[in-house]
TORNURO-634464 format. One record per residue (C-alpha): residue in three letters; x, z, y; chain. Coordinates in steps of 0.05 Angstrom, whole numbers. Layout:
+---------+--------+--------+--------+--------+
: residuo :     xx :     zz :     yy : cadena :
+---------+--------+--------+--------+--------+
:     ala :      X :      Z :      Y :      A :
...
+---------+--------+--------+--------+--------+
This chain:
+---------+--------+--------+--------+--------+
: residuo :     xx :     zz :     yy : cadena :
+---------+--------+--------+--------+--------+
:     unk :    221 :   -953 :   -255 :      A :
:     unk :    195 :  -1006 :   -207 :      A :
:     unk :    142 :   -998 :   -153 :      A :
:     unk :    103 :  -1052 :   -189 :      A :
:     unk :    100 :  -1010 :   -252 :      A :
:     unk :     76 :   -948 :   -214 :      A :
:     unk :     24 :   -992 :   -179 :      A :
:     unk :     -1 :  -1019 :   -245 :      A :
:     unk :     -9 :   -948 :   -272 :      A :
:     unk :    -45 :   -923 :   -209 :      A :
:     unk :    -93 :   -982 :   -210 :      A :
:     unk :   -107 :   -975 :   -284 :      A :
:     unk :    -79 :  -1045 :   -300 :      A :
:     unk :    -54 :  -1066 :   -369 :      A :
:     unk :     18 :  -1085 :   -386 :      A :
:     unk :     49 :  -1016 :   -383 :      A :
:     unk :     75 :   -980 :   -445 :      A :
:     unk :     37 :   -915 :   -461 :      A :
:     unk :    100 :   -872 :   -454 :      A :
:     unk :    115 :   -903 :   -386 :      A :
:     unk :     44 :   -891 :   -364 :      A :
:     unk :     50 :   -817 :   -384 :      A :
:     unk :    117 :   -810 :   -346 :      A :
:     unk :     85 :   -838 :   -283 :      A :
:     unk :     25 :   -790 :   -288 :      A :
:     unk :     72 :   -731 :   -304 :      A :
:     unk :    114 :   -748 :   -242 :      A :
:     unk :     50 :   -749 :   -199 :      A :
:     unk :     30 :   -681 :   -227 :      A :
:     unk :    100 :   -651 :   -215 :      A :
:     unk :    103 :   -677 :   -144 :      A :
:     unk :     34 :   -649 :   -130 :      A :
:     unk :     -3 :   -715 :   -118 :      A :
:     unk :    -75 :   -720 :   -140 :      A :
:     unk :    -89 :   -768 :   -196 :      A :
:     unk :   -136 :   -825 :   -178 :      A :
:     unk :   -206 :   -806 :   -202 :      A :
:     unk :   -209 :   -859 :   -256 :      A :
:     unk :   -143 :   -836 :   -286 :      A :
:     unk :   -165 :   -764 :   -294 :      A :
:     unk :   -173 :   -749 :   -367 :      A :
:     unk :   -242 :   -731 :   -389 :      A :
:     unk :   -240 :   -659 :   -416 :      A :
:     unk :   -258 :   -650 :   -489 :      A :
:     unk :   -295 :   -588 :   -465 :      A :
:     unk :   -285 :   -516 :   -441 :      A :
:     unk :   -252 :   -462 :   -483 :      A :
:     unk :   -261 :   -390 :   -462 :      A :
:     unk :   -203 :   -341 :   -464 :      A :
:     unk :   -223 :   -268 :   -457 :      A :
:     unk :   -166 :   -220 :   -443 :      A :
:     unk :   -161 :   -147 :   -421 :      A :
:     unk :   -132 :   -132 :   -352 :      A :
:     unk :    -74 :   -175 :   -329 :      A :
:     unk :    -31 :   -117 :   -304 :      A :
:     unk :      8 :   -115 :   -369 :      A :
:     unk :     51 :   -178 :   -363 :      A :
:     unk :     43 :   -194 :   -438 :      A :
:     unk :    -29 :   -217 :   -426 :      A :
:     unk :    -14 :   -269 :   -372 :      A :
:     unk :     44 :   -293 :   -417 :      A :
:     unk :     -3 :   -303 :   -475 :      A :
:     unk :    -56 :   -334 :   -430 :      A :
:     unk :     -4 :   -384 :   -405 :      A :
:     unk :     16 :   -405 :   -476 :      A :
:     unk :    -57 :   -412 :   -497 :      A :
:     unk :    -76 :   -449 :   -433 :      A :
:     unk :    -19 :   -500 :   -440 :      A :
:     unk :    -34 :   -512 :   -514 :      A :
:     unk :   -108 :   -524 :   -498 :      A :
:     unk :    -92 :   -571 :   -441 :      A :
:     unk :    -46 :   -612 :   -485 :      A :
:     unk :   -104 :   -621 :   -533 :      A :
:     unk :   -150 :   -644 :   -476 :      A :
:     unk :   -190 :   -579 :   -469 :      A :
:     unk :   -201 :   -541 :   -405 :      A :
:     unk :   -184 :   -466 :   -410 :      A :
:     unk :   -230 :   -416 :   -376 :      A :
:     unk :   -196 :   -349 :   -366 :      A :
:     unk :   -244 :   -290 :   -365 :      A :
:     unk :   -212 :   -222 :   -352 :      A :
:     unk :   -241 :   -153 :   -365 :      A :
:     unk :   -228 :   -106 :   -307 :      A :
:     unk :   -246 :    -32 :   -303 :      A :
:     unk :   -315 :    -28 :   -273 :      A :
:     unk :   -322 :   -104 :   -279 :      A :
:     unk :   -352 :   -148 :   -332 :      A :
:     unk :   -352 :   -124 :   -404 :      A :
:     unk :   -331 :   -167 :   -463 :      A :
:     unk :   -404 :   -179 :   -481 :      A :
:     unk :   -422 :   -202 :   -410 :      A :
:     unk :   -362 :   -249 :   -408 :      A :
:     unk :   -381 :   -277 :   -476 :      A :
:     unk :   -452 :   -290 :   -453 :      A :
:     unk :   -427 :   -323 :   -389 :      A :
:     unk :   -381 :   -369 :   -429 :      A :
:     unk :   -435 :   -386 :   -481 :      A :
:     unk :   -484 :   -402 :   -423 :      A :
:     unk :   -431 :   -450 :   -395 :      A :
:     unk :   -431 :   -486 :   -463 :      A :
:     unk :   -359 :   -471 :   -484 :      A :
:     unk :   -333 :   -507 :   -546 :      A :
:     unk :   -302 :   -441 :   -571 :      A :
:     unk :   -274 :   -373 :   -550 :      A :
:     unk :   -207 :   -339 :   -561 :      A :
:     unk :   -209 :   -263 :   -556 :      A :
:     unk :   -144 :   -225 :   -541 :      A :
:     unk :   -141 :   -150 :   -557 :      A :
:     unk :   -216 :   -145 :   -551 :      A :
:     unk :   -268 :   -101 :   -585 :      A :
:     unk :   -247 :   -131 :   -652 :      A :
:     unk :   -186 :    -86 :   -646 :      A :
:     unk :   -228 :    -23 :   -636 :      A :
:     unk :   -249 :      9 :   -702 :      A :
:     unk :   -307 :     45 :   -668 :      A :
:     unk :   -338 :    -18 :   -639 :      A :
:     unk :   -400 :    -51 :   -669 :      A :
:     unk :   -377 :   -117 :   -701 :      A :
:     unk :   -449 :   -143 :   -702 :      A :
:     unk :   -434 :   -179 :   -636 :      A :
:     unk :   -387 :   -227 :   -672 :      A :
:     unk :   -439 :   -242 :   -725 :      A :
:     unk :   -489 :   -260 :   -670 :      A :
:     unk :   -438 :   -306 :   -639 :      A :
:     unk :   -426 :   -340 :   -706 :      A :
:     unk :   -501 :   -348 :   -715 :      A :
:     unk :   -503 :   -384 :   -647 :      A :
:     unk :   -453 :   -433 :   -675 :      A :
:     unk :   -397 :   -416 :   -627 :      A :
:     unk :   -328 :   -419 :   -661 :      A :
:     unk :   -280 :   -363 :   -643 :      A :
:     unk :   -211 :   -335 :   -660 :      A :
:     unk :   -189 :   -262 :   -653 :      A :
:     unk :   -118 :   -244 :   -630 :      A :
:     unk :    -85 :   -176 :   -639 :      A :
:     unk :   -135 :   -134 :   -679 :      A :
:     unk :   -170 :   -138 :   -746 :      A :
:     unk :   -236 :   -121 :   -779 :      A :
:     unk :   -254 :   -137 :   -851 :      A :
:     unk :   -327 :   -141 :   -829 :      A :
:     unk :   -316 :   -201 :   -784 :      A :
:     unk :   -315 :   -271 :   -813 :      A :
:     unk :   -264 :   -306 :   -769 :      A :
:     unk :   -190 :   -323 :   -765 :      A :
:     unk :   -146 :   -267 :   -738 :      A :
:     unk :    -77 :   -276 :   -707 :      A :
:     unk :    -32 :   -213 :   -706 :      A :
:     unk :     39 :   -191 :   -699 :      A :
:     unk :     65 :   -149 :   -757 :      A :
:     unk :     58 :    -80 :   -724 :      A :
:     unk :     85 :    -42 :   -784 :      A :
:     unk :    148 :    -86 :   -788 :      A :
:     unk :    157 :    -76 :   -712 :      A :
:     unk :    163 :     -1 :   -723 :      A :
:     unk :    210 :    -10 :   -782 :      A :
:     unk :    256 :    -51 :   -737 :      A :
:     unk :    255 :      0 :   -681 :      A :
:     unk :    265 :     62 :   -724 :      A :
:     unk :    320 :     29 :   -767 :      A :
:     unk :    358 :     11 :   -703 :      A :
:     unk :    353 :     83 :   -677 :      A :
:     unk :    372 :    115 :   -743 :      A :
:     unk :    434 :     70 :   -746 :      A :
:     unk :    453 :    100 :   -679 :      A :
:     unk :    449 :    170 :   -708 :      A :
:     unk :    380 :    191 :   -681 :      A :
:     unk :    338 :    237 :   -725 :      A :
:     unk :    288 :    264 :   -673 :      A :
:     unk :    251 :    199 :   -658 :      A :
:     unk :    183 :    201 :   -624 :      A :
:     unk :    129 :    148 :   -620 :      A :
:     unk :     87 :    138 :   -557 :      A :
:     unk :     24 :     95 :   -564 :      A :
:     unk :    -48 :     83 :   -544 :      A :
:     unk :   -113 :    113 :   -570 :      A :
:     unk :   -118 :    121 :   -645 :      A :
:     unk :   -182 :     80 :   -652 :      A :
:     unk :   -145 :     14 :   -643 :      A :
:     unk :   -121 :    -24 :   -705 :      A :
:     unk :    -52 :    -42 :   -677 :      A :
:     unk :    -41 :     32 :   -661 :      A :
:     unk :    -60 :     53 :   -732 :      A :
:     unk :    -14 :      1 :   -762 :      A :
:     unk :     45 :     22 :   -718 :      A :
:     unk :     35 :     94 :   -740 :      A :
:     unk :     35 :     73 :   -813 :      A :
:     unk :     99 :     33 :   -803 :      A :
:     unk :    132 :     89 :   -763 :      A :
:     unk :    114 :    145 :   -812 :      A :
:     unk :    135 :    105 :   -873 :      A :
:     unk :    203 :     86 :   -843 :      A :
:     unk :    216 :    157 :   -820 :      A :
:     unk :    200 :    179 :   -892 :      A :
:     unk :    244 :    126 :   -924 :      A :
:     unk :    304 :    132 :   -878 :      A :
:     unk :    304 :    206 :   -858 :      A :
:     unk :    265 :    237 :   -915 :      A :
:     unk :    214 :    269 :   -868 :      A :
:     unk :    145 :    287 :   -896 :      A :
:     unk :     89 :    243 :   -869 :      A :
:     unk :     48 :    303 :   -843 :      A :
:     unk :    107 :    329 :   -802 :      A :
:     unk :    121 :    262 :   -772 :      A :
:     unk :     49 :    249 :   -751 :      A :
:     unk :     37 :    320 :   -725 :      A :
:     unk :    103 :    329 :   -686 :      A :
:     unk :    130 :    260 :   -669 :      A :
:     unk :     69 :    216 :   -654 :      A :
:     unk :     39 :    221 :   -584 :      A :
:     unk :    -24 :    184 :   -562 :      A :
:     unk :    -36 :    165 :   -490 :      A :
:     unk :    -57 :    104 :   -449 :      A :
:     unk :    -24 :     36 :   -452 :      A :
:     unk :      2 :     42 :   -381 :      A :
:     unk :     66 :     64 :   -345 :      A :
:     unk :     33 :    131 :   -330 :      A :
:     unk :     11 :    137 :   -403 :      A :
:     unk :     82 :    125 :   -427 :      A :
:     unk :    108 :    176 :   -378 :      A :
:     unk :     58 :    229 :   -403 :      A :
:     unk :     72 :    215 :   -477 :      A :
:     unk :    148 :    215 :   -467 :      A :
:     unk :    144 :    281 :   -428 :      A :
:     unk :    110 :    313 :   -489 :      A :
:     unk :    161 :    282 :   -537 :      A :
:     unk :    221 :    304 :   -494 :      A :
:     unk :    193 :    375 :   -497 :      A :
:     unk :    196 :    369 :   -573 :      A :
:     unk :    271 :    353 :   -570 :      A :
:     unk :    266 :    279 :   -584 :      A :
:     unk :    330 :    241 :   -570 :      A :
:     unk :    295 :    173 :   -576 :      A :
:     unk :    225 :    147 :   -560 :      A :
:     unk :    193 :     84 :   -588 :      A :
:     unk :    137 :     58 :   -545 :      A :
:     unk :     78 :     13 :   -563 :      A :
:     unk :     86 :    -30 :   -500 :      A :
:     unk :    141 :    -45 :   -450 :      A :
:     unk :     98 :    -15 :   -394 :      A :
:     unk :     96 :     51 :   -433 :      A :
:     unk :    172 :     46 :   -443 :      A :
:     unk :    183 :     40 :   -367 :      A :
:     unk :    141 :    103 :   -361 :      A :
:     unk :    184 :    137 :   -414 :      A :
:     unk :    247 :    120 :   -374 :      A :
:     unk :    215 :    150 :   -312 :      A :
:     unk :    198 :    214 :   -351 :      A :
:     unk :    270 :    220 :   -376 :      A :
:     unk :    297 :    214 :   -305 :      A :
:     unk :    248 :    266 :   -280 :      A :
:     unk :    278 :    313 :   -332 :      A :
:     unk :    349 :    297 :   -307 :      A :
:     unk :    364 :    256 :   -370 :      A :
:     unk :    404 :    192 :   -370 :      A :
:     unk :    378 :    131 :   -408 :      A :
:     unk :    411 :    115 :   -456 :      A :
:     unk :    465 :    169 :   -455 :      A :
:     unk :    418 :    228 :   -465 :      A :
:     unk :    356 :    193 :   -492 :      A :
:     unk :    343 :    123 :   -520 :      A :
:     unk :    279 :     84 :   -506 :      A :
:     unk :    251 :     23 :   -544 :      A :
:     unk :    193 :    -19 :   -519 :      A :
:     unk :    146 :    -68 :   -553 :      A :
:     unk :    125 :   -139 :   -529 :      A :
:     unk :    187 :   -164 :   -492 :      A :
:     unk :    144 :   -180 :   -432 :      A :
:     unk :    168 :   -227 :   -378 :      A :
:     unk :    220 :   -194 :   -331 :      A :
:     unk :    232 :   -136 :   -378 :      A :
:     unk :    304 :   -159 :   -391 :      A :
:     unk :    318 :   -144 :   -317 :      A :
:     unk :    298 :    -71 :   -314 :      A :
:     unk :    349 :    -16 :   -304 :      A :
:     unk :    374 :     -6 :   -357 :      A :
:     unk :    353 :    -73 :   -389 :      A :
:     unk :    301 :    -53 :   -441 :      A :
:     unk :    314 :    -55 :   -516 :      A :
:     unk :    248 :    -77 :   -545 :      A :
:     unk :    212 :   -108 :   -604 :      A :
:     unk :    192 :   -179 :   -585 :      A :
:     unk :    121 :   -200 :   -600 :      A :
:     unk :    122 :   -274 :   -620 :      A :
:     unk :     77 :   -296 :   -563 :      A :
:     unk :     90 :   -372 :   -565 :      A :
:     unk :     77 :   -375 :   -640 :      A :
:     unk :     15 :   -331 :   -636 :      A :
:     unk :    -15 :   -369 :   -577 :      A :
:     unk :     -4 :   -437 :   -608 :      A :
:     unk :    -32 :   -413 :   -675 :      A :
:     unk :    -94 :   -386 :   -640 :      A :
:     unk :   -107 :   -454 :   -608 :      A :
:     unk :    -92 :   -494 :   -671 :      A :
:     unk :   -138 :   -449 :   -712 :      A :
:     unk :   -194 :   -452 :   -660 :      A :
:     unk :   -190 :   -528 :   -657 :      A :
:     unk :   -196 :   -531 :   -733 :      A :
:     unk :   -259 :   -488 :   -728 :      A :
:     unk :   -287 :   -533 :   -673 :      A :
:     unk :   -269 :   -595 :   -714 :      A :
:     unk :   -306 :   -569 :   -774 :      A :
:     unk :   -244 :   -561 :   -818 :      A :
:     unk :   -236 :   -485 :   -812 :      A :
:     unk :   -176 :   -449 :   -840 :      A :
:     unk :   -192 :   -392 :   -888 :      A :
:     unk :   -221 :   -332 :   -852 :      A :
:     unk :   -162 :   -288 :   -860 :      A :
:     unk :   -106 :   -258 :   -818 :      A :
:     unk :    -45 :   -298 :   -797 :      A :
:     unk :     11 :   -248 :   -786 :      A :
:     unk :     73 :   -263 :   -745 :      A :
:     unk :    140 :   -228 :   -751 :      A :
:     unk :    168 :   -192 :   -689 :      A :
:     unk :    243 :   -187 :   -675 :      A :
:     unk :    287 :   -132 :   -647 :      A :
:     unk :    320 :   -148 :   -580 :      A :
:     unk :    377 :    -99 :   -567 :      A :
:     unk :    394 :    -89 :   -494 :      A :
:     unk :    416 :    -29 :   -454 :      A :
:     unk :    364 :     27 :   -463 :      A :
:     unk :    389 :     50 :   -532 :      A :
:     unk :    455 :     82 :   -551 :      A :
:     unk :    483 :    130 :   -602 :      A :
:     unk :    449 :    198 :   -606 :      A :
:     unk :    478 :    254 :   -563 :      A :
:     unk :    525 :    297 :   -605 :      A :
:     unk :    542 :    240 :   -653 :      A :
:     unk :    593 :    208 :   -607 :      A :
:     unk :    667 :    216 :   -625 :      A :
+---------+--------+--------+--------+--------+
């Protein structure tokens, strides 16, 4: 590419193919040069993205996918994060609406909490602000929802462990009021019934342990499940799974020789833990892109049906699961 071509692009002159112009601008961006003011694209508008804390690496991963997809469509993403003791979802919503956002994407927000008042979303709709809800569901809210198939995720995890000879399989997850938690329990209980013939009441009473969605929460839940002779623990997040591995080691157990652990999310860097974590991968790129596409249809006045779009997870087998102790030749 000649200097003359680059000069024509920088000076906004005609006679340059659109693809060439894009390549020059992309090169400027990559090399860290500022674009000349007149070449900066005018933003179509701001789009708010409200997420929980960013300590769980799955949230930044989703934010990145959503941010990139919005930028490609000419919108400017505004990331608003809830922090303990900081702004609430309602305060962040109000702040974004005051800034005149074109729409809002909520990730794992109050729409996932069955005890929360859904009236707030009706008020937002009445204000004419389009929104999309990721990871959670409420039949009372008229909006598009984007979710992973939490029941299928548990079927994948349990089927894998049963094939390795495990029969005492525990489930460690967050508080029961959340929709994804309730769905994971349904999937887990049903698969344990189907594959091991265990009665639903027994499974839920003995093998399901609620805690917090943190490393410490996973550690506490796994400690309780280990005390009930579980040889495998399925966790509702990779962070909880790391806590479960820590709990096993504190009890002098080797992962995966003495106890198997399965995570959920396939967060960035989780393939590099010791041992590398077997997990159920949440389809983050597909979910993030669908959230943006659906929101832009809402903004453009051609809304998709107000229903739930469900994405299939996949099992990623690594090094934290192995055949059950006592079943090895």
